[in-house]
C-alpha positions as CSV (number, residue, x, y, z in Angstrom):
1,X,-20.3,-22.7,7.4
2,X,-16.6,-22.1,6.0
3,X,-16.9,-25.1,3.5
4,X,-20.1,-23.6,2.1
5,X,-18.8,-20.1,1.8
6,X,-15.6,-21.6,-0.2
7,X,-18.0,-23.6,-2.4
8,X,-20.1,-20.6,-3.1
9,X,-17.0,-18.6,-4.0
10,X,-15.7,-21.2,-6.3
11,X,-19.0,-21.3,-8.1
12,X,-19.0,-17.5,-8.5
13,X,-15.6,-17.5,-9.9
14,X,-16.5,-20.3,-12.4
15,X,-19.6,-18.5,-13.5
16,X,-17.7,-15.2,-13.8
17,X,-15.0,-16.8,-15.9
18,X,-17.3,-18.6,-18.1
19,X,-19.4,-15.6,-19.0
20,X,-16.5,-12.9,-19.0
21,X,-17.9,-11.0,-16.1
22,X,-15.6,-8.4,-14.4
23,X,-15.5,-7.5,-10.7
24,X,-16.7,-4.1,-11.5
25,X,-19.7,-5.5,-13.2
26,X,-20.7,-7.8,-10.1
27,X,-20.1,-4.8,-7.7
28,X,-22.3,-2.6,-9.9
29,X,-25.2,-5.1,-10.1
30,X,-24.9,-5.7,-6.4
31,X,-25.3,-2.0,-5.7
32,X,-28.3,-1.8,-8.2
33,X,-30.0,-4.7,-6.6
34,X,-29.5,-3.6,-3.0
35,X,-27.8,-6.9,-1.9
36,X,-29.1,-7.8,1.5
37,X,-26.8,-6.4,4.4
38,X,-24.8,-4.3,2.0
39,X,-26.1,-1.0,3.0
40,X,-25.9,-1.8,6.6
41,X,-22.3,-3.0,6.4
42,X,-21.3,0.0,4.5
43,X,-23.0,2.3,7.1
44,X,-21.3,0.4,9.8
45,X,-17.9,1.0,8.2
46,X,-18.5,4.8,7.7
47,X,-19.6,5.2,11.4
48,X,-16.8,2.9,12.4
49,X,-14.0,5.0,10.7
50,X,-15.8,8.4,11.7
51,X,-15.8,7.2,15.2
52,X,-12.2,6.0,15.2
53,X,-11.1,9.4,13.6
54,X,-13.0,11.2,16.4
55,X,-11.5,9.3,19.1
56,X,-7.9,9.5,17.7
57,X,-8.3,13.2,17.0
58,X,-9.5,13.9,20.5
59,X,-6.6,11.8,21.9
60,X,-4.1,13.7,20.1
61,X,-5.5,17.0,21.1
62,X,-5.6,15.9,24.8
63,X,-2.0,14.8,24.5
64,X,-0.9,18.2,23.0
65,X,-2.7,20.2,25.8
66,X,-1.1,18.1,28.8
67,X,2.0,16.9,27.3
68,X,4.4,19.1,29.2
69,X,2.6,18.4,32.4
70,X,3.1,14.7,32.1
71,X,5.9,12.5,33.6
72,X,7.7,9.7,31.7
73,X,5.4,6.9,32.7
74,X,2.4,9.0,31.8
75,X,3.6,9.9,28.4
76,X,4.3,6.2,27.7
77,X,0.9,5.1,29.1
78,X,-1.0,7.6,27.0
79,X,0.5,6.5,23.8
80,X,1.7,3.0,24.0
81,X,-1.1,2.1,26.4
82,X,-3.8,3.6,24.2
83,X,-2.3,1.8,21.2
84,X,-2.2,-1.6,22.9
85,X,-5.8,-1.1,24.3
86,X,-7.2,-0.3,20.8
87,X,-5.1,-3.4,19.4
88,X,-6.6,-5.8,22.1
89,X,-10.0,-4.4,21.5
90,X,-9.8,-4.9,17.9
91,X,-8.8,-8.6,18.5
92,X,-11.7,-9.1,21.0
93,X,-14.5,-8.1,18.6
94,X,-13.1,-9.8,15.4
95,X,-15.4,-12.9,16.1
96,X,-18.4,-10.7,16.6
97,X,-20.0,-10.2,13.0
98,X,-22.3,-7.4,14.5
99,X,-19.2,-5.4,14.9
100,X,-17.5,-6.1,11.4
101,X,-17.0,-2.6,10.7
102,X,-15.3,-1.4,14.0
103,X,-12.1,-3.5,14.1
104,X,-10.4,-1.8,11.2
105,X,-10.4,1.8,12.8
106,X,-9.1,0.2,16.2
107,X,-6.3,-1.5,14.4
108,X,-5.4,1.6,12.4
109,X,-5.3,3.6,15.6
110,X,-3.0,0.9,17.2
111,X,-0.7,0.9,14.2
112,X,-0.2,4.8,14.7
113,X,0.0,4.9,18.5
114,X,2.0,1.7,19.2
115,X,5.3,2.8,17.4
116,X,5.0,6.4,18.7
117,X,4.6,4.9,22.4
118,X,7.5,2.8,21.7
119,X,9.9,5.5,20.4
120,X,8.8,7.6,23.4
121,X,9.7,4.9,25.8
122,X,13.0,4.7,24.1
123,X,13.6,8.5,24.3
124,X,12.3,8.7,27.9
125,X,14.1,5.7,29.4
126,X,17.0,5.2,26.8
127,X,20.5,6.2,27.4
128,X,21.7,6.9,23.7
129,X,22.7,4.1,21.3
130,X,22.2,3.5,17.8
131,X,18.9,5.0,16.5
132,X,18.8,2.7,13.6
133,X,19.1,-0.4,15.9
134,X,16.2,1.0,18.0
135,X,14.0,1.6,15.0
136,X,14.6,-1.8,13.7
137,X,13.7,-3.2,17.1
138,X,10.4,-1.1,17.3
139,X,9.3,-2.1,13.7
140,X,10.5,-5.7,14.2
141,X,8.2,-6.0,17.2
142,X,5.4,-4.5,15.5
143,X,5.7,-6.7,12.5
144,X,5.8,-9.8,14.6
145,X,2.7,-8.6,16.5
146,X,0.6,-7.8,13.6
147,X,1.7,-10.8,11.5
148,X,1.4,-13.1,14.6
149,X,-2.2,-11.8,15.0
150,X,-3.0,-12.5,11.4
151,X,-2.1,-16.1,11.6
152,X,-5.1,-17.2,13.7
153,X,-7.6,-14.3,12.6
154,X,-6.9,-14.0,8.9
155,X,-7.8,-10.4,8.7
156,X,-6.6,-8.3,5.9
157,X,-5.8,-5.1,7.8
158,X,-3.5,-7.2,10.1
159,X,-1.8,-8.4,7.2
160,X,-1.4,-5.1,5.6
161,X,0.2,-3.4,8.7
162,X,2.5,-6.4,9.1
163,X,3.8,-6.2,5.6
164,X,4.5,-2.5,6.2
165,X,6.3,-2.9,9.3
166,X,8.4,-5.8,8.0
167,X,9.4,-3.7,4.9
168,X,10.4,-1.0,7.3
169,X,12.7,-3.4,9.2
170,X,14.1,-4.7,5.8
171,X,15.0,-1.0,4.8
172,X,16.6,-0.3,8.2
173,X,18.8,-3.4,7.7
174,X,19.9,-2.4,4.3
175,X,20.6,1.2,5.7
176,X,22.7,-0.3,8.4
177,X,24.7,-2.3,5.8
178,X,25.2,0.8,3.9
179,X,23.5,-0.3,0.8
180,X,23.3,2.6,-1.6
181,X,19.8,4.3,-1.6
182,X,19.0,3.6,-5.3
183,X,19.8,-0.1,-4.7
184,X,17.9,-0.2,-1.3
185,X,14.8,1.3,-3.4
186,X,15.1,-1.3,-6.2
187,X,15.2,-4.2,-3.7
188,X,12.4,-3.0,-1.5
189,X,10.3,-2.2,-4.6
190,X,10.7,-5.5,-6.1
191,X,10.0,-7.3,-2.6
192,X,6.8,-5.3,-2.2
193,X,5.7,-5.9,-5.6
194,X,6.4,-9.6,-5.3
195,X,4.4,-9.7,-2.1
196,X,1.5,-7.9,-3.7
197,X,1.6,-10.4,-6.4
198,X,1.4,-13.3,-4.0
199,X,-1.3,-11.6,-1.9
200,X,-3.2,-11.0,-5.1
201,X,-4.2,-14.6,-5.3
202,X,-5.8,-14.6,-1.9
203,X,-9.0,-13.3,-0.3
204,X,-6.8,-10.3,0.9
205,X,-6.1,-9.0,-2.6
206,X,-7.9,-5.7,-1.5
207,X,-4.6,-4.4,-0.3
208,X,-2.7,-5.5,-3.4
209,X,-3.2,-2.3,-5.5
210,X,-1.7,0.0,-2.6
211,X,1.2,-2.4,-2.4
212,X,1.8,-2.5,-6.2
213,X,1.6,1.5,-6.1
214,X,4.3,1.7,-3.2
215,X,6.4,-1.1,-4.6
216,X,6.4,0.3,-8.3
217,X,7.0,3.9,-7.2
218,X,9.9,2.8,-5.2
219,X,11.3,0.8,-8.0
220,X,10.9,3.3,-10.8
221,X,12.1,6.3,-8.9
222,X,15.3,4.3,-7.7
223,X,16.1,3.1,-11.3
224,X,15.5,6.7,-12.7
225,X,17.8,8.1,-10.0
226,X,20.5,5.7,-11.3
227,X,20.3,6.5,-14.9
228,X,19.4,10.1,-14.7
229,X,21.8,12.6,-16.4
230,X,24.0,9.6,-17.7
231,X,24.5,8.4,-21.1
232,X,22.3,5.3,-20.6
233,X,19.2,7.4,-19.4
234,X,17.4,6.1,-22.3
235,X,17.3,2.7,-20.7
236,X,14.4,4.1,-18.4
237,X,12.2,4.3,-21.4
238,X,12.4,0.6,-22.1
239,X,12.3,-0.2,-18.3
240,X,8.9,1.7,-17.8
241,X,7.7,0.2,-21.1
242,X,8.5,-3.2,-19.6
243,X,6.8,-2.4,-16.4
244,X,3.5,-1.6,-18.4
245,X,3.8,-5.1,-19.9
246,X,4.5,-6.5,-16.8
247,X,1.3,-5.1,-15.4
248,X,-0.7,-7.1,-17.9
249,X,1.0,-10.4,-16.8
250,X,0.4,-9.5,-13.0
251,X,-3.2,-8.3,-14.1
252,X,-2.7,-5.0,-12.1
253,X,-4.3,-1.7,-13.2
254,X,-2.5,0.0,-10.3
255,X,0.9,-1.1,-11.7
256,X,-0.2,0.0,-15.2
257,X,-1.1,3.5,-14.1
258,X,2.2,4.1,-12.2
259,X,4.2,2.6,-15.0
260,X,2.5,4.9,-17.5
261,X,2.9,7.9,-15.4
262,X,6.8,7.0,-15.1
263,X,7.0,6.7,-19.0
264,X,5.2,10.0,-19.6
265,X,7.5,11.8,-17.1
266,X,10.5,10.4,-18.7
267,X,9.4,11.8,-22.1
268,X,9.1,15.1,-20.4
269,X,12.5,14.8,-18.7
270,X,14.0,13.6,-22.1
271,X,12.8,16.5,-24.2
272,X,13.7,19.0,-21.7
273,X,17.2,17.6,-21.0
274,X,18.2,17.2,-24.8
275,X,16.1,19.6,-26.9
276,X,15.2,22.8,-25.0
277,X,18.4,24.6,-26.2
278,X,17.9,23.7,-30.0
279,X,16.1,25.3,-32.6
280,X,13.9,22.3,-33.2
281,X,12.3,22.7,-29.7
282,X,8.7,23.2,-31.3
283,X,9.2,20.2,-33.4
284,X,10.3,18.1,-30.2
285,X,7.2,19.2,-28.5
286,X,5.0,18.1,-31.3
287,X,6.9,14.8,-31.5
288,X,6.5,14.4,-27.7
289,X,2.8,15.0,-28.1
290,X,2.5,12.3,-30.8
291,X,4.7,10.0,-28.4
292,X,2.1,10.8,-25.4
293,X,-0.8,9.9,-27.8
294,X,0.8,6.6,-28.6
295,X,1.6,5.8,-25.1
296,X,-1.9,6.6,-24.0
297,X,-3.3,4.4,-26.9
298,X,-1.0,1.7,-25.7
299,X,-2.1,1.9,-22.0
300,X,-5.6,1.7,-23.0
301,X,-5.0,-1.4,-24.8
302,X,-3.1,-3.0,-22.0
303,X,-5.8,-1.9,-19.7
304,X,-8.4,-3.7,-21.9
305,X,-6.2,-6.8,-21.7
306,X,-6.1,-6.7,-18.0
307,X,-10.0,-6.4,-17.7
308,X,-10.4,-9.2,-20.0
309,X,-8.0,-11.1,-17.6
310,X,-10.7,-11.0,-15.0
311,X,-8.4,-9.3,-12.4
312,X,-8.5,-5.3,-12.0
313,X,-6.3,-4.6,-8.9
């Protein structure tokens, strides 16, 4: 069954590339033709997430109502125990195609409850110590747990949370090493974007846009913090423009949107920083407007190149 699916996917990709068909066009045609099982899976996902949200909301409300009446073991059990139960239930139903839309809400609840339960355990039973070391321990265990579960099951949501927890560990390590915040943001941003680029070539590419957004936001914000109110702040203009070009090389619309927003934001900062107190401020506003029009036209051109590249994450 697995080999047949791989052959079918290869044929679909070959046909789409040969006829310049994008993912959006395939999805739109699939919706119009009412592909078998599509509506059923969609409804199952909606019901699954709705049920998960109700369960999580009810659990949080219950904890808030009885929290002061609970002892330490009960507080750990109701948080960490609930998260571990949701995680194990999610793993148990992964092989059942009839419950394909249920495991994701369970893993989402576990990703929220497990760290909360572990921090509560450390608070209730710990005797002080380094909070950074404790946080690194918590997120390290969770990264190993989710990535370890991903290896045999190959489910995207497990990879997603595993990557997030792992980057939390990396951030804490750099903070413990007293790396300046700007350089830490740059390092994490590049790391997350590289991870997104690698994942984008796999069947788990659905999480790449979020990772591109997260990584590029951290990178661009950190670079701007480095050059803001300095004589070299103009370099950010070229950096954000380079990120726009990089979005084409990586075939990522998410990266294009973030870098375009960063470039437009910098133009606003630059005119306010250097032209608000001069008589040419109205002229500067008009120049900025022309620059914005130029940036928007360039962004549209880059977006078209990304679409023609066949990948639109």
